[in-house]
C-alpha positions in Angstrom: -21.6 21.1 -16.3 -18.3 20.1 -14.6 -15.6 18.8 -17.0 -14.8 15.1 -16.8 -11.5 14.3 -15.1 -8.3 14.2 -17.2 -7.3 10.6 -17.5 -3.6 10.1 -16.9 -1.4 6.9 -17.2 1.3 6.9 -14.5 4.2 4.6 -14.0 5.9 3.8 -10.7 9.2 2.6 -12.1 11.4 0.6 -9.8 14.9 -0.5 -10.6 16.7 -3.6 -9.2 18.2 -1.5 -6.4 14.7 -0.6 -5.2 15.0 3.1 -6.4 12.0 4.9 -8.0 12.3 7.1 -11.1 10.9 10.6 -10.8 10.6 13.5 -13.3 10.4 17.2 -12.6 7.5 19.1 -14.2 8.3 22.2 -16.3 7.8 25.4 -14.5 5.2 26.7 -16.9 2.7 23.8 -16.6 0.1 22.9 -14.0 1.9 22.0 -10.7 5.1 23.2 -12.4 8.4 22.6 -10.7 7.2 19.7 -8.6 8.4 16.1 -9.0 6.1 13.4 -10.2 6.0 9.8 -11.3 6.3 9.7 -15.1 3.2 9.5 -17.3 0.8 11.4 -19.5 -2.7 11.8 -20.8 -4.7 8.8 -22.1 -6.2 9.6 -25.5 -9.9 9.1 -26.0 -10.7 5.4 -26.6 -7.1 4.4 -25.9 -6.4 1.3 -23.9 -4.6 2.2 -20.6 -1.7 -0.2 -21.2 -1.2 1.1 -24.7 -1.3 4.7 -23.3 1.3 3.8 -20.6 3.7 2.3 -23.2 3.3 5.3 -25.5 3.9 7.8 -22.8 7.0 6.0 -21.5 8.4 5.9 -25.0 7.6 9.6 -25.7 8.8 10.9 -22.4 11.7 8.6 -21.4 12.6 6.6 -24.5 11.9 3.2 -22.7 9.4 0.4 -22.9 7.9 -1.4 -19.9 8.7 -5.1 -19.9 6.8 -5.9 -16.8 3.9 -3.8 -15.5 0.8 -4.4 -13.4 -2.0 -2.2 -12.0 -1.2 -0.5 -8.7 -4.1 1.9 -7.9 -6.4 4.6 -9.4 -6.4 8.0 -7.8 -9.1 10.7 -8.3 -8.2 14.2 -7.2 -9.9 17.5 -7.6 -7.7 20.6 -7.9 -9.3 24.1 -7.9 -8.9 24.3 -11.6 -9.2 20.7 -12.8 -9.9 17.1 -11.9 -7.6 14.2 -12.6 -7.9 10.4 -12.7 -4.5 8.8 -12.3 -4.3 5.2 -13.5 -1.1 4.1 -11.8 0.9 1.0 -12.8 4.0 -0.5 -11.1 6.8 -1.1 -13.6 9.6 -3.4 -12.4 11.4 -4.2 -15.6 12.2 -1.8 -18.5 14.0 -1.9 -21.8 16.3 1.0 -22.5 17.9 3.7 -20.4 15.5 6.5 -19.2 16.3 10.0 -20.4 14.3 13.1 -20.4 13.2 13.3 -24.1 11.3 16.6 -23.4 14.2 18.1 -21.4 12.8 17.2 -18.0 15.2 16.4 -15.2 15.1 12.8 -13.9 16.2 11.3 -10.6 16.4 7.8 -9.2 15.3 8.1 -5.6 15.8 5.6 -2.7 12.7 4.7 -0.8 14.0 6.4 2.3 14.3 9.7 0.4 11.0 9.6 -1.5 9.0 11.6 1.0 11.5 14.4 1.0 10.6 15.3 -2.6 7.8 17.8 -3.3 4.9 16.2 -5.3 1.5 17.4 -6.6 -1.2 16.6 -4.0 -2.7 13.9 -6.2 0.6 12.0 -6.0 0.5 11.5 -2.2 -1.3 8.1 -2.3 1.0 7.0 -5.1 4.0 7.6 -2.8 2.4 5.5 -0.1 1.6 2.7 -2.6 5.2 2.8 -4.0 6.5 2.3 -0.4 4.1 -0.4 0.6 4.7 -4.1 -0.2 2.0 -6.4 -1.7 1.6 -8.6 1.4 0.6 -7.3 4.9 0.9 -10.0 7.5 -1.4 -10.0 10.6 -0.1 -12.0 13.5 -2.2 -14.6 15.4 -2.7 -14.4 19.1 0.3 -15.3 21.3 0.4 -18.2 23.6 1.1 -17.8 27.3 4.8 -18.2 26.6 5.6 -15.5 24.0 9.0 -17.1 23.0 7.4 -19.3 20.4 5.4 -16.3 19.0 8.6 -14.3 18.6 10.3 -17.2 17.0 7.6 -17.4 14.4 7.7 -13.7 13.8 11.4 -13.8 13.3 11.0 -16.6 10.9 8.5 -14.8 8.6 10.4 -11.5 8.6 13.8 -13.2 7.9 12.2 -14.8 4.8 11.2 -11.4 3.4 7.8 -10.3 4.9 8.3 -6.5 5.2 5.0 -5.3 6.7 3.4 -6.8 9.9 0.6 -5.9 12.2 0.9 -7.0 15.8 -2.7 -8.1 16.6 -2.8 -9.5 20.1 -6.3 -8.7 21.4 -6.1 -11.3 24.1 -3.4 -9.4 26.0 -3.9 -6.7 28.6 -2.2 -3.4 28.1 1.0 -4.2 30.0 1.5 -7.6 28.3 0.8 -6.1 24.9 3.4 -3.3 25.6 6.0 -5.9 26.6 5.3 -8.1 23.5 5.3 -5.0 21.2 8.7 -4.0 22.6 10.2 -7.4 21.8 8.4 -7.7 18.4 9.8 -4.3 17.3 13.3 -5.5 18.1 12.8 -8.6 15.9 11.3 -6.6 13.0 14.0 -3.9 13.1 16.7 -6.5 13.0 15.3 -7.7 9.6 14.3 -4.3 8.2 10.6 -5.1 8.5 8.0 -2.6 9.5 5.7 -3.3 12.5 2.4 -1.6 13.0 0.7 -1.9 16.4 -3.0 -2.6 16.7 -3.4 -0.5 19.9 -3.9 3.0 21.1 -1.9 5.4 18.9 -0.1 6.8 21.9 1.6 3.5 22.5 2.8 3.3 18.9 4.2 6.8 19.2 5.9 6.0 22.6 7.6 2.8 21.2 8.5 4.5 17.9 6.7 1.7 16.0 6.5 2.0 12.2 2.9 3.0 12.7 -0.5 2.1 14.1 -3.3 0.0 12.8 -6.7 1.3 13.9 -9.6 -1.1 14.5 -12.9 0.1 13.2 -13.9 1.1 16.7 -10.8 3.2 17.2 -11.3 4.7 13.8 -14.8 5.8 14.6 -13.6 7.6 17.7 -11.0 9.8 15.9 -11.5 13.2 14.3 -7.9 13.7 13.1 -4.8 11.8 12.1 -3.3 10.4 15.4 0.4 10.2 14.2 2.8 12.2 12.1 3.7 11.4 8.5 6.8 9.7 9.7 4.7 6.8 10.9 2.0 4.8 9.0 -1.6 5.1 10.0 -3.7 2.2 8.7 -7.4 1.3 9.4 -9.7 -1.7 9.2 -12.8 -0.8 7.2 -15.9 -2.9 6.3 -18.1 -0.4 4.5 -18.0 2.8 2.4 -19.0 4.8 5.5 -15.9 3.5 7.4 -13.8 4.1 4.3 -14.9 7.8 4.2 -14.1 8.1 7.9 -10.6 6.7 7.3 -10.0 9.1 4.5 -11.4 12.0 6.6 -8.7 11.5 9.2 -6.0 11.1 6.5 -4.9 7.5 6.9 -2.2 6.1 4.7 -3.9 2.9 3.7 -6.9 0.7 4.6 -7.6 -3.0 5.0 -11.0 -4.0 3.5 -12.7 -7.1 4.8 -14.1 -9.7 4.5 -13.6 -10.1 0.8 -14.3 -13.9 0.8 -15.8 -16.2 3.4 -13.5 -16.9 6.3 -13.4 -19.6 9.0 -12.6 -17.0 11.7 -15.8 -15.0 11.0 -18.3 -17.5 9.6 -21.2 -15.1 10.1 -19.8 -12.2 8.3 -21.2 -11.4 4.8 -18.3 -11.3 2.4 -18.0 -8.3 0.0 -16.9 -10.5 -2.9 -14.6 -9.3 -5.7 -17.2 -6.8 -7.0 -17.5 -5.3 -3.5 -13.7 -5.0 -3.3 -13.7 -3.2 -6.6 -16.4 -0.8 -5.4 -14.2 0.0 -2.3 -11.0 0.5 -4.3 -12.8 2.7 -6.8 -14.0 4.9 -3.9 -10.7 4.9 -2.1 -8.1 7.7 -2.3 -5.5 5.5 -0.5 -4.0 2.1 -1.1 -6.3 -0.9 -0.2 -5.3 -4.3 1.1 -7.8 -7.1 0.6 -8.4 -9.3 3.7 -10.5 -12.4 4.2 -10.0 -15.8 2.6 -6.9 -14.6 0.8 -4.2 -17.0 -0.5 -1.2 -16.6 -2.7 -3.2 -17.5 -5.9 -5.5 -14.5 -5.3 -2.7 -11.9 -5.1 -2.9 -11.1 -8.8 -6.7 -11.0 -8.7 -6.5 -8.4 -5.9 -4.3 -6.3 -8.2 -6.9 -6.6 -11.0 -9.6 -5.3 -8.6 -7.6 -2.2 -7.6 -5.9 -3.4 -4.4 -2.4 -2.9 -3.3 -2.3 -6.6 -2.4 -3.5 -8.9 0.3 -3.6 -8.8 4.1 -3.1 -12.3 5.5 -3.6 -13.8 9.0 -4.2 -17.6 9.1 -3.0 -18.0 5.5 0.6 -17.5 6.7 0.7 -17.3 10.5 -1.3 -20.5 11.2 0.3 -22.6 8.4 2.0 -25.9 9.3 5.0 -24.9 7.2 5.2 -21.2 7.6 8.4 -20.9 5.5 6.8 -22.7 2.6 3.7 -20.5 2.8 5.8 -17.3 3.0 7.8 -18.3 -0.1 4.6 -19.1 -2.0 3.2 -15.6 -1.4 6.5 -13.8 -2.1 7.1 -15.8 -5.3 3.8 -14.5 -6.7 4.5 -10.8 -6.0 4.5 -8.9 -9.3 
């Protein structure tokens, strides 16, 4: 009989400068010499939060003052299987130091992908770099100036991940709007993913591409390099498996709750979202009926956070709605 996976508590520790704490594994252990996010084995019957606190104290001499669930990663190595229970830690007490002699490093987000990690850590790197709110734009009016003004408003307030979803435009008008939207987002250090053919996202050097379920189904391999995000919309476990087969970085699962935009769609519900996140090997955003109050609930069900369209973009007071979402990010 195969052995059960080794359950590990993992901490993505972020300091006020936005840097992440990494530790280097000893040469003589499994995956030795590689860098990892700190953590260790969960004892049989041990509560995961208790295990996280114990491991941080034993390894680093610190305690977590603020931590919340980030994601769970299952990975099979040739010689063992692991279940990584990953938490984001944004406040600590004490100064981290390698109590077991392990080298430590605070790493800027821009440098994180240059470090060599065990394969199981790949989705953790993505989760560390992704925010909790993924904004999806509404359709532009005939005059795109107002659209771009609204986009500049939301990114200037702190939204850092945006999908340009403009299905009403033909290819030429979408390209022109994408060019202008990229300029707006870059000026405010926000990342813009294009909901279009991957070739256009590559040509315009966008932060990445967001694949519709139809585009996802037509692909057999990852369409962009690791320097750009590849995301996908999924509505079922089969689509999730296809997304993972082509090596996407994250997925958007929908609809979680009933929505006015798709009144005929059967919502997955929170239990359905949990089933998807438990089956996912990549970060998951919850879409459909999401508001700021449900952000924490999405965390509790294994999601990276929420994807939002009308909840922000169509609000009468966009600034107030953005501030409400961002104030609840943990």
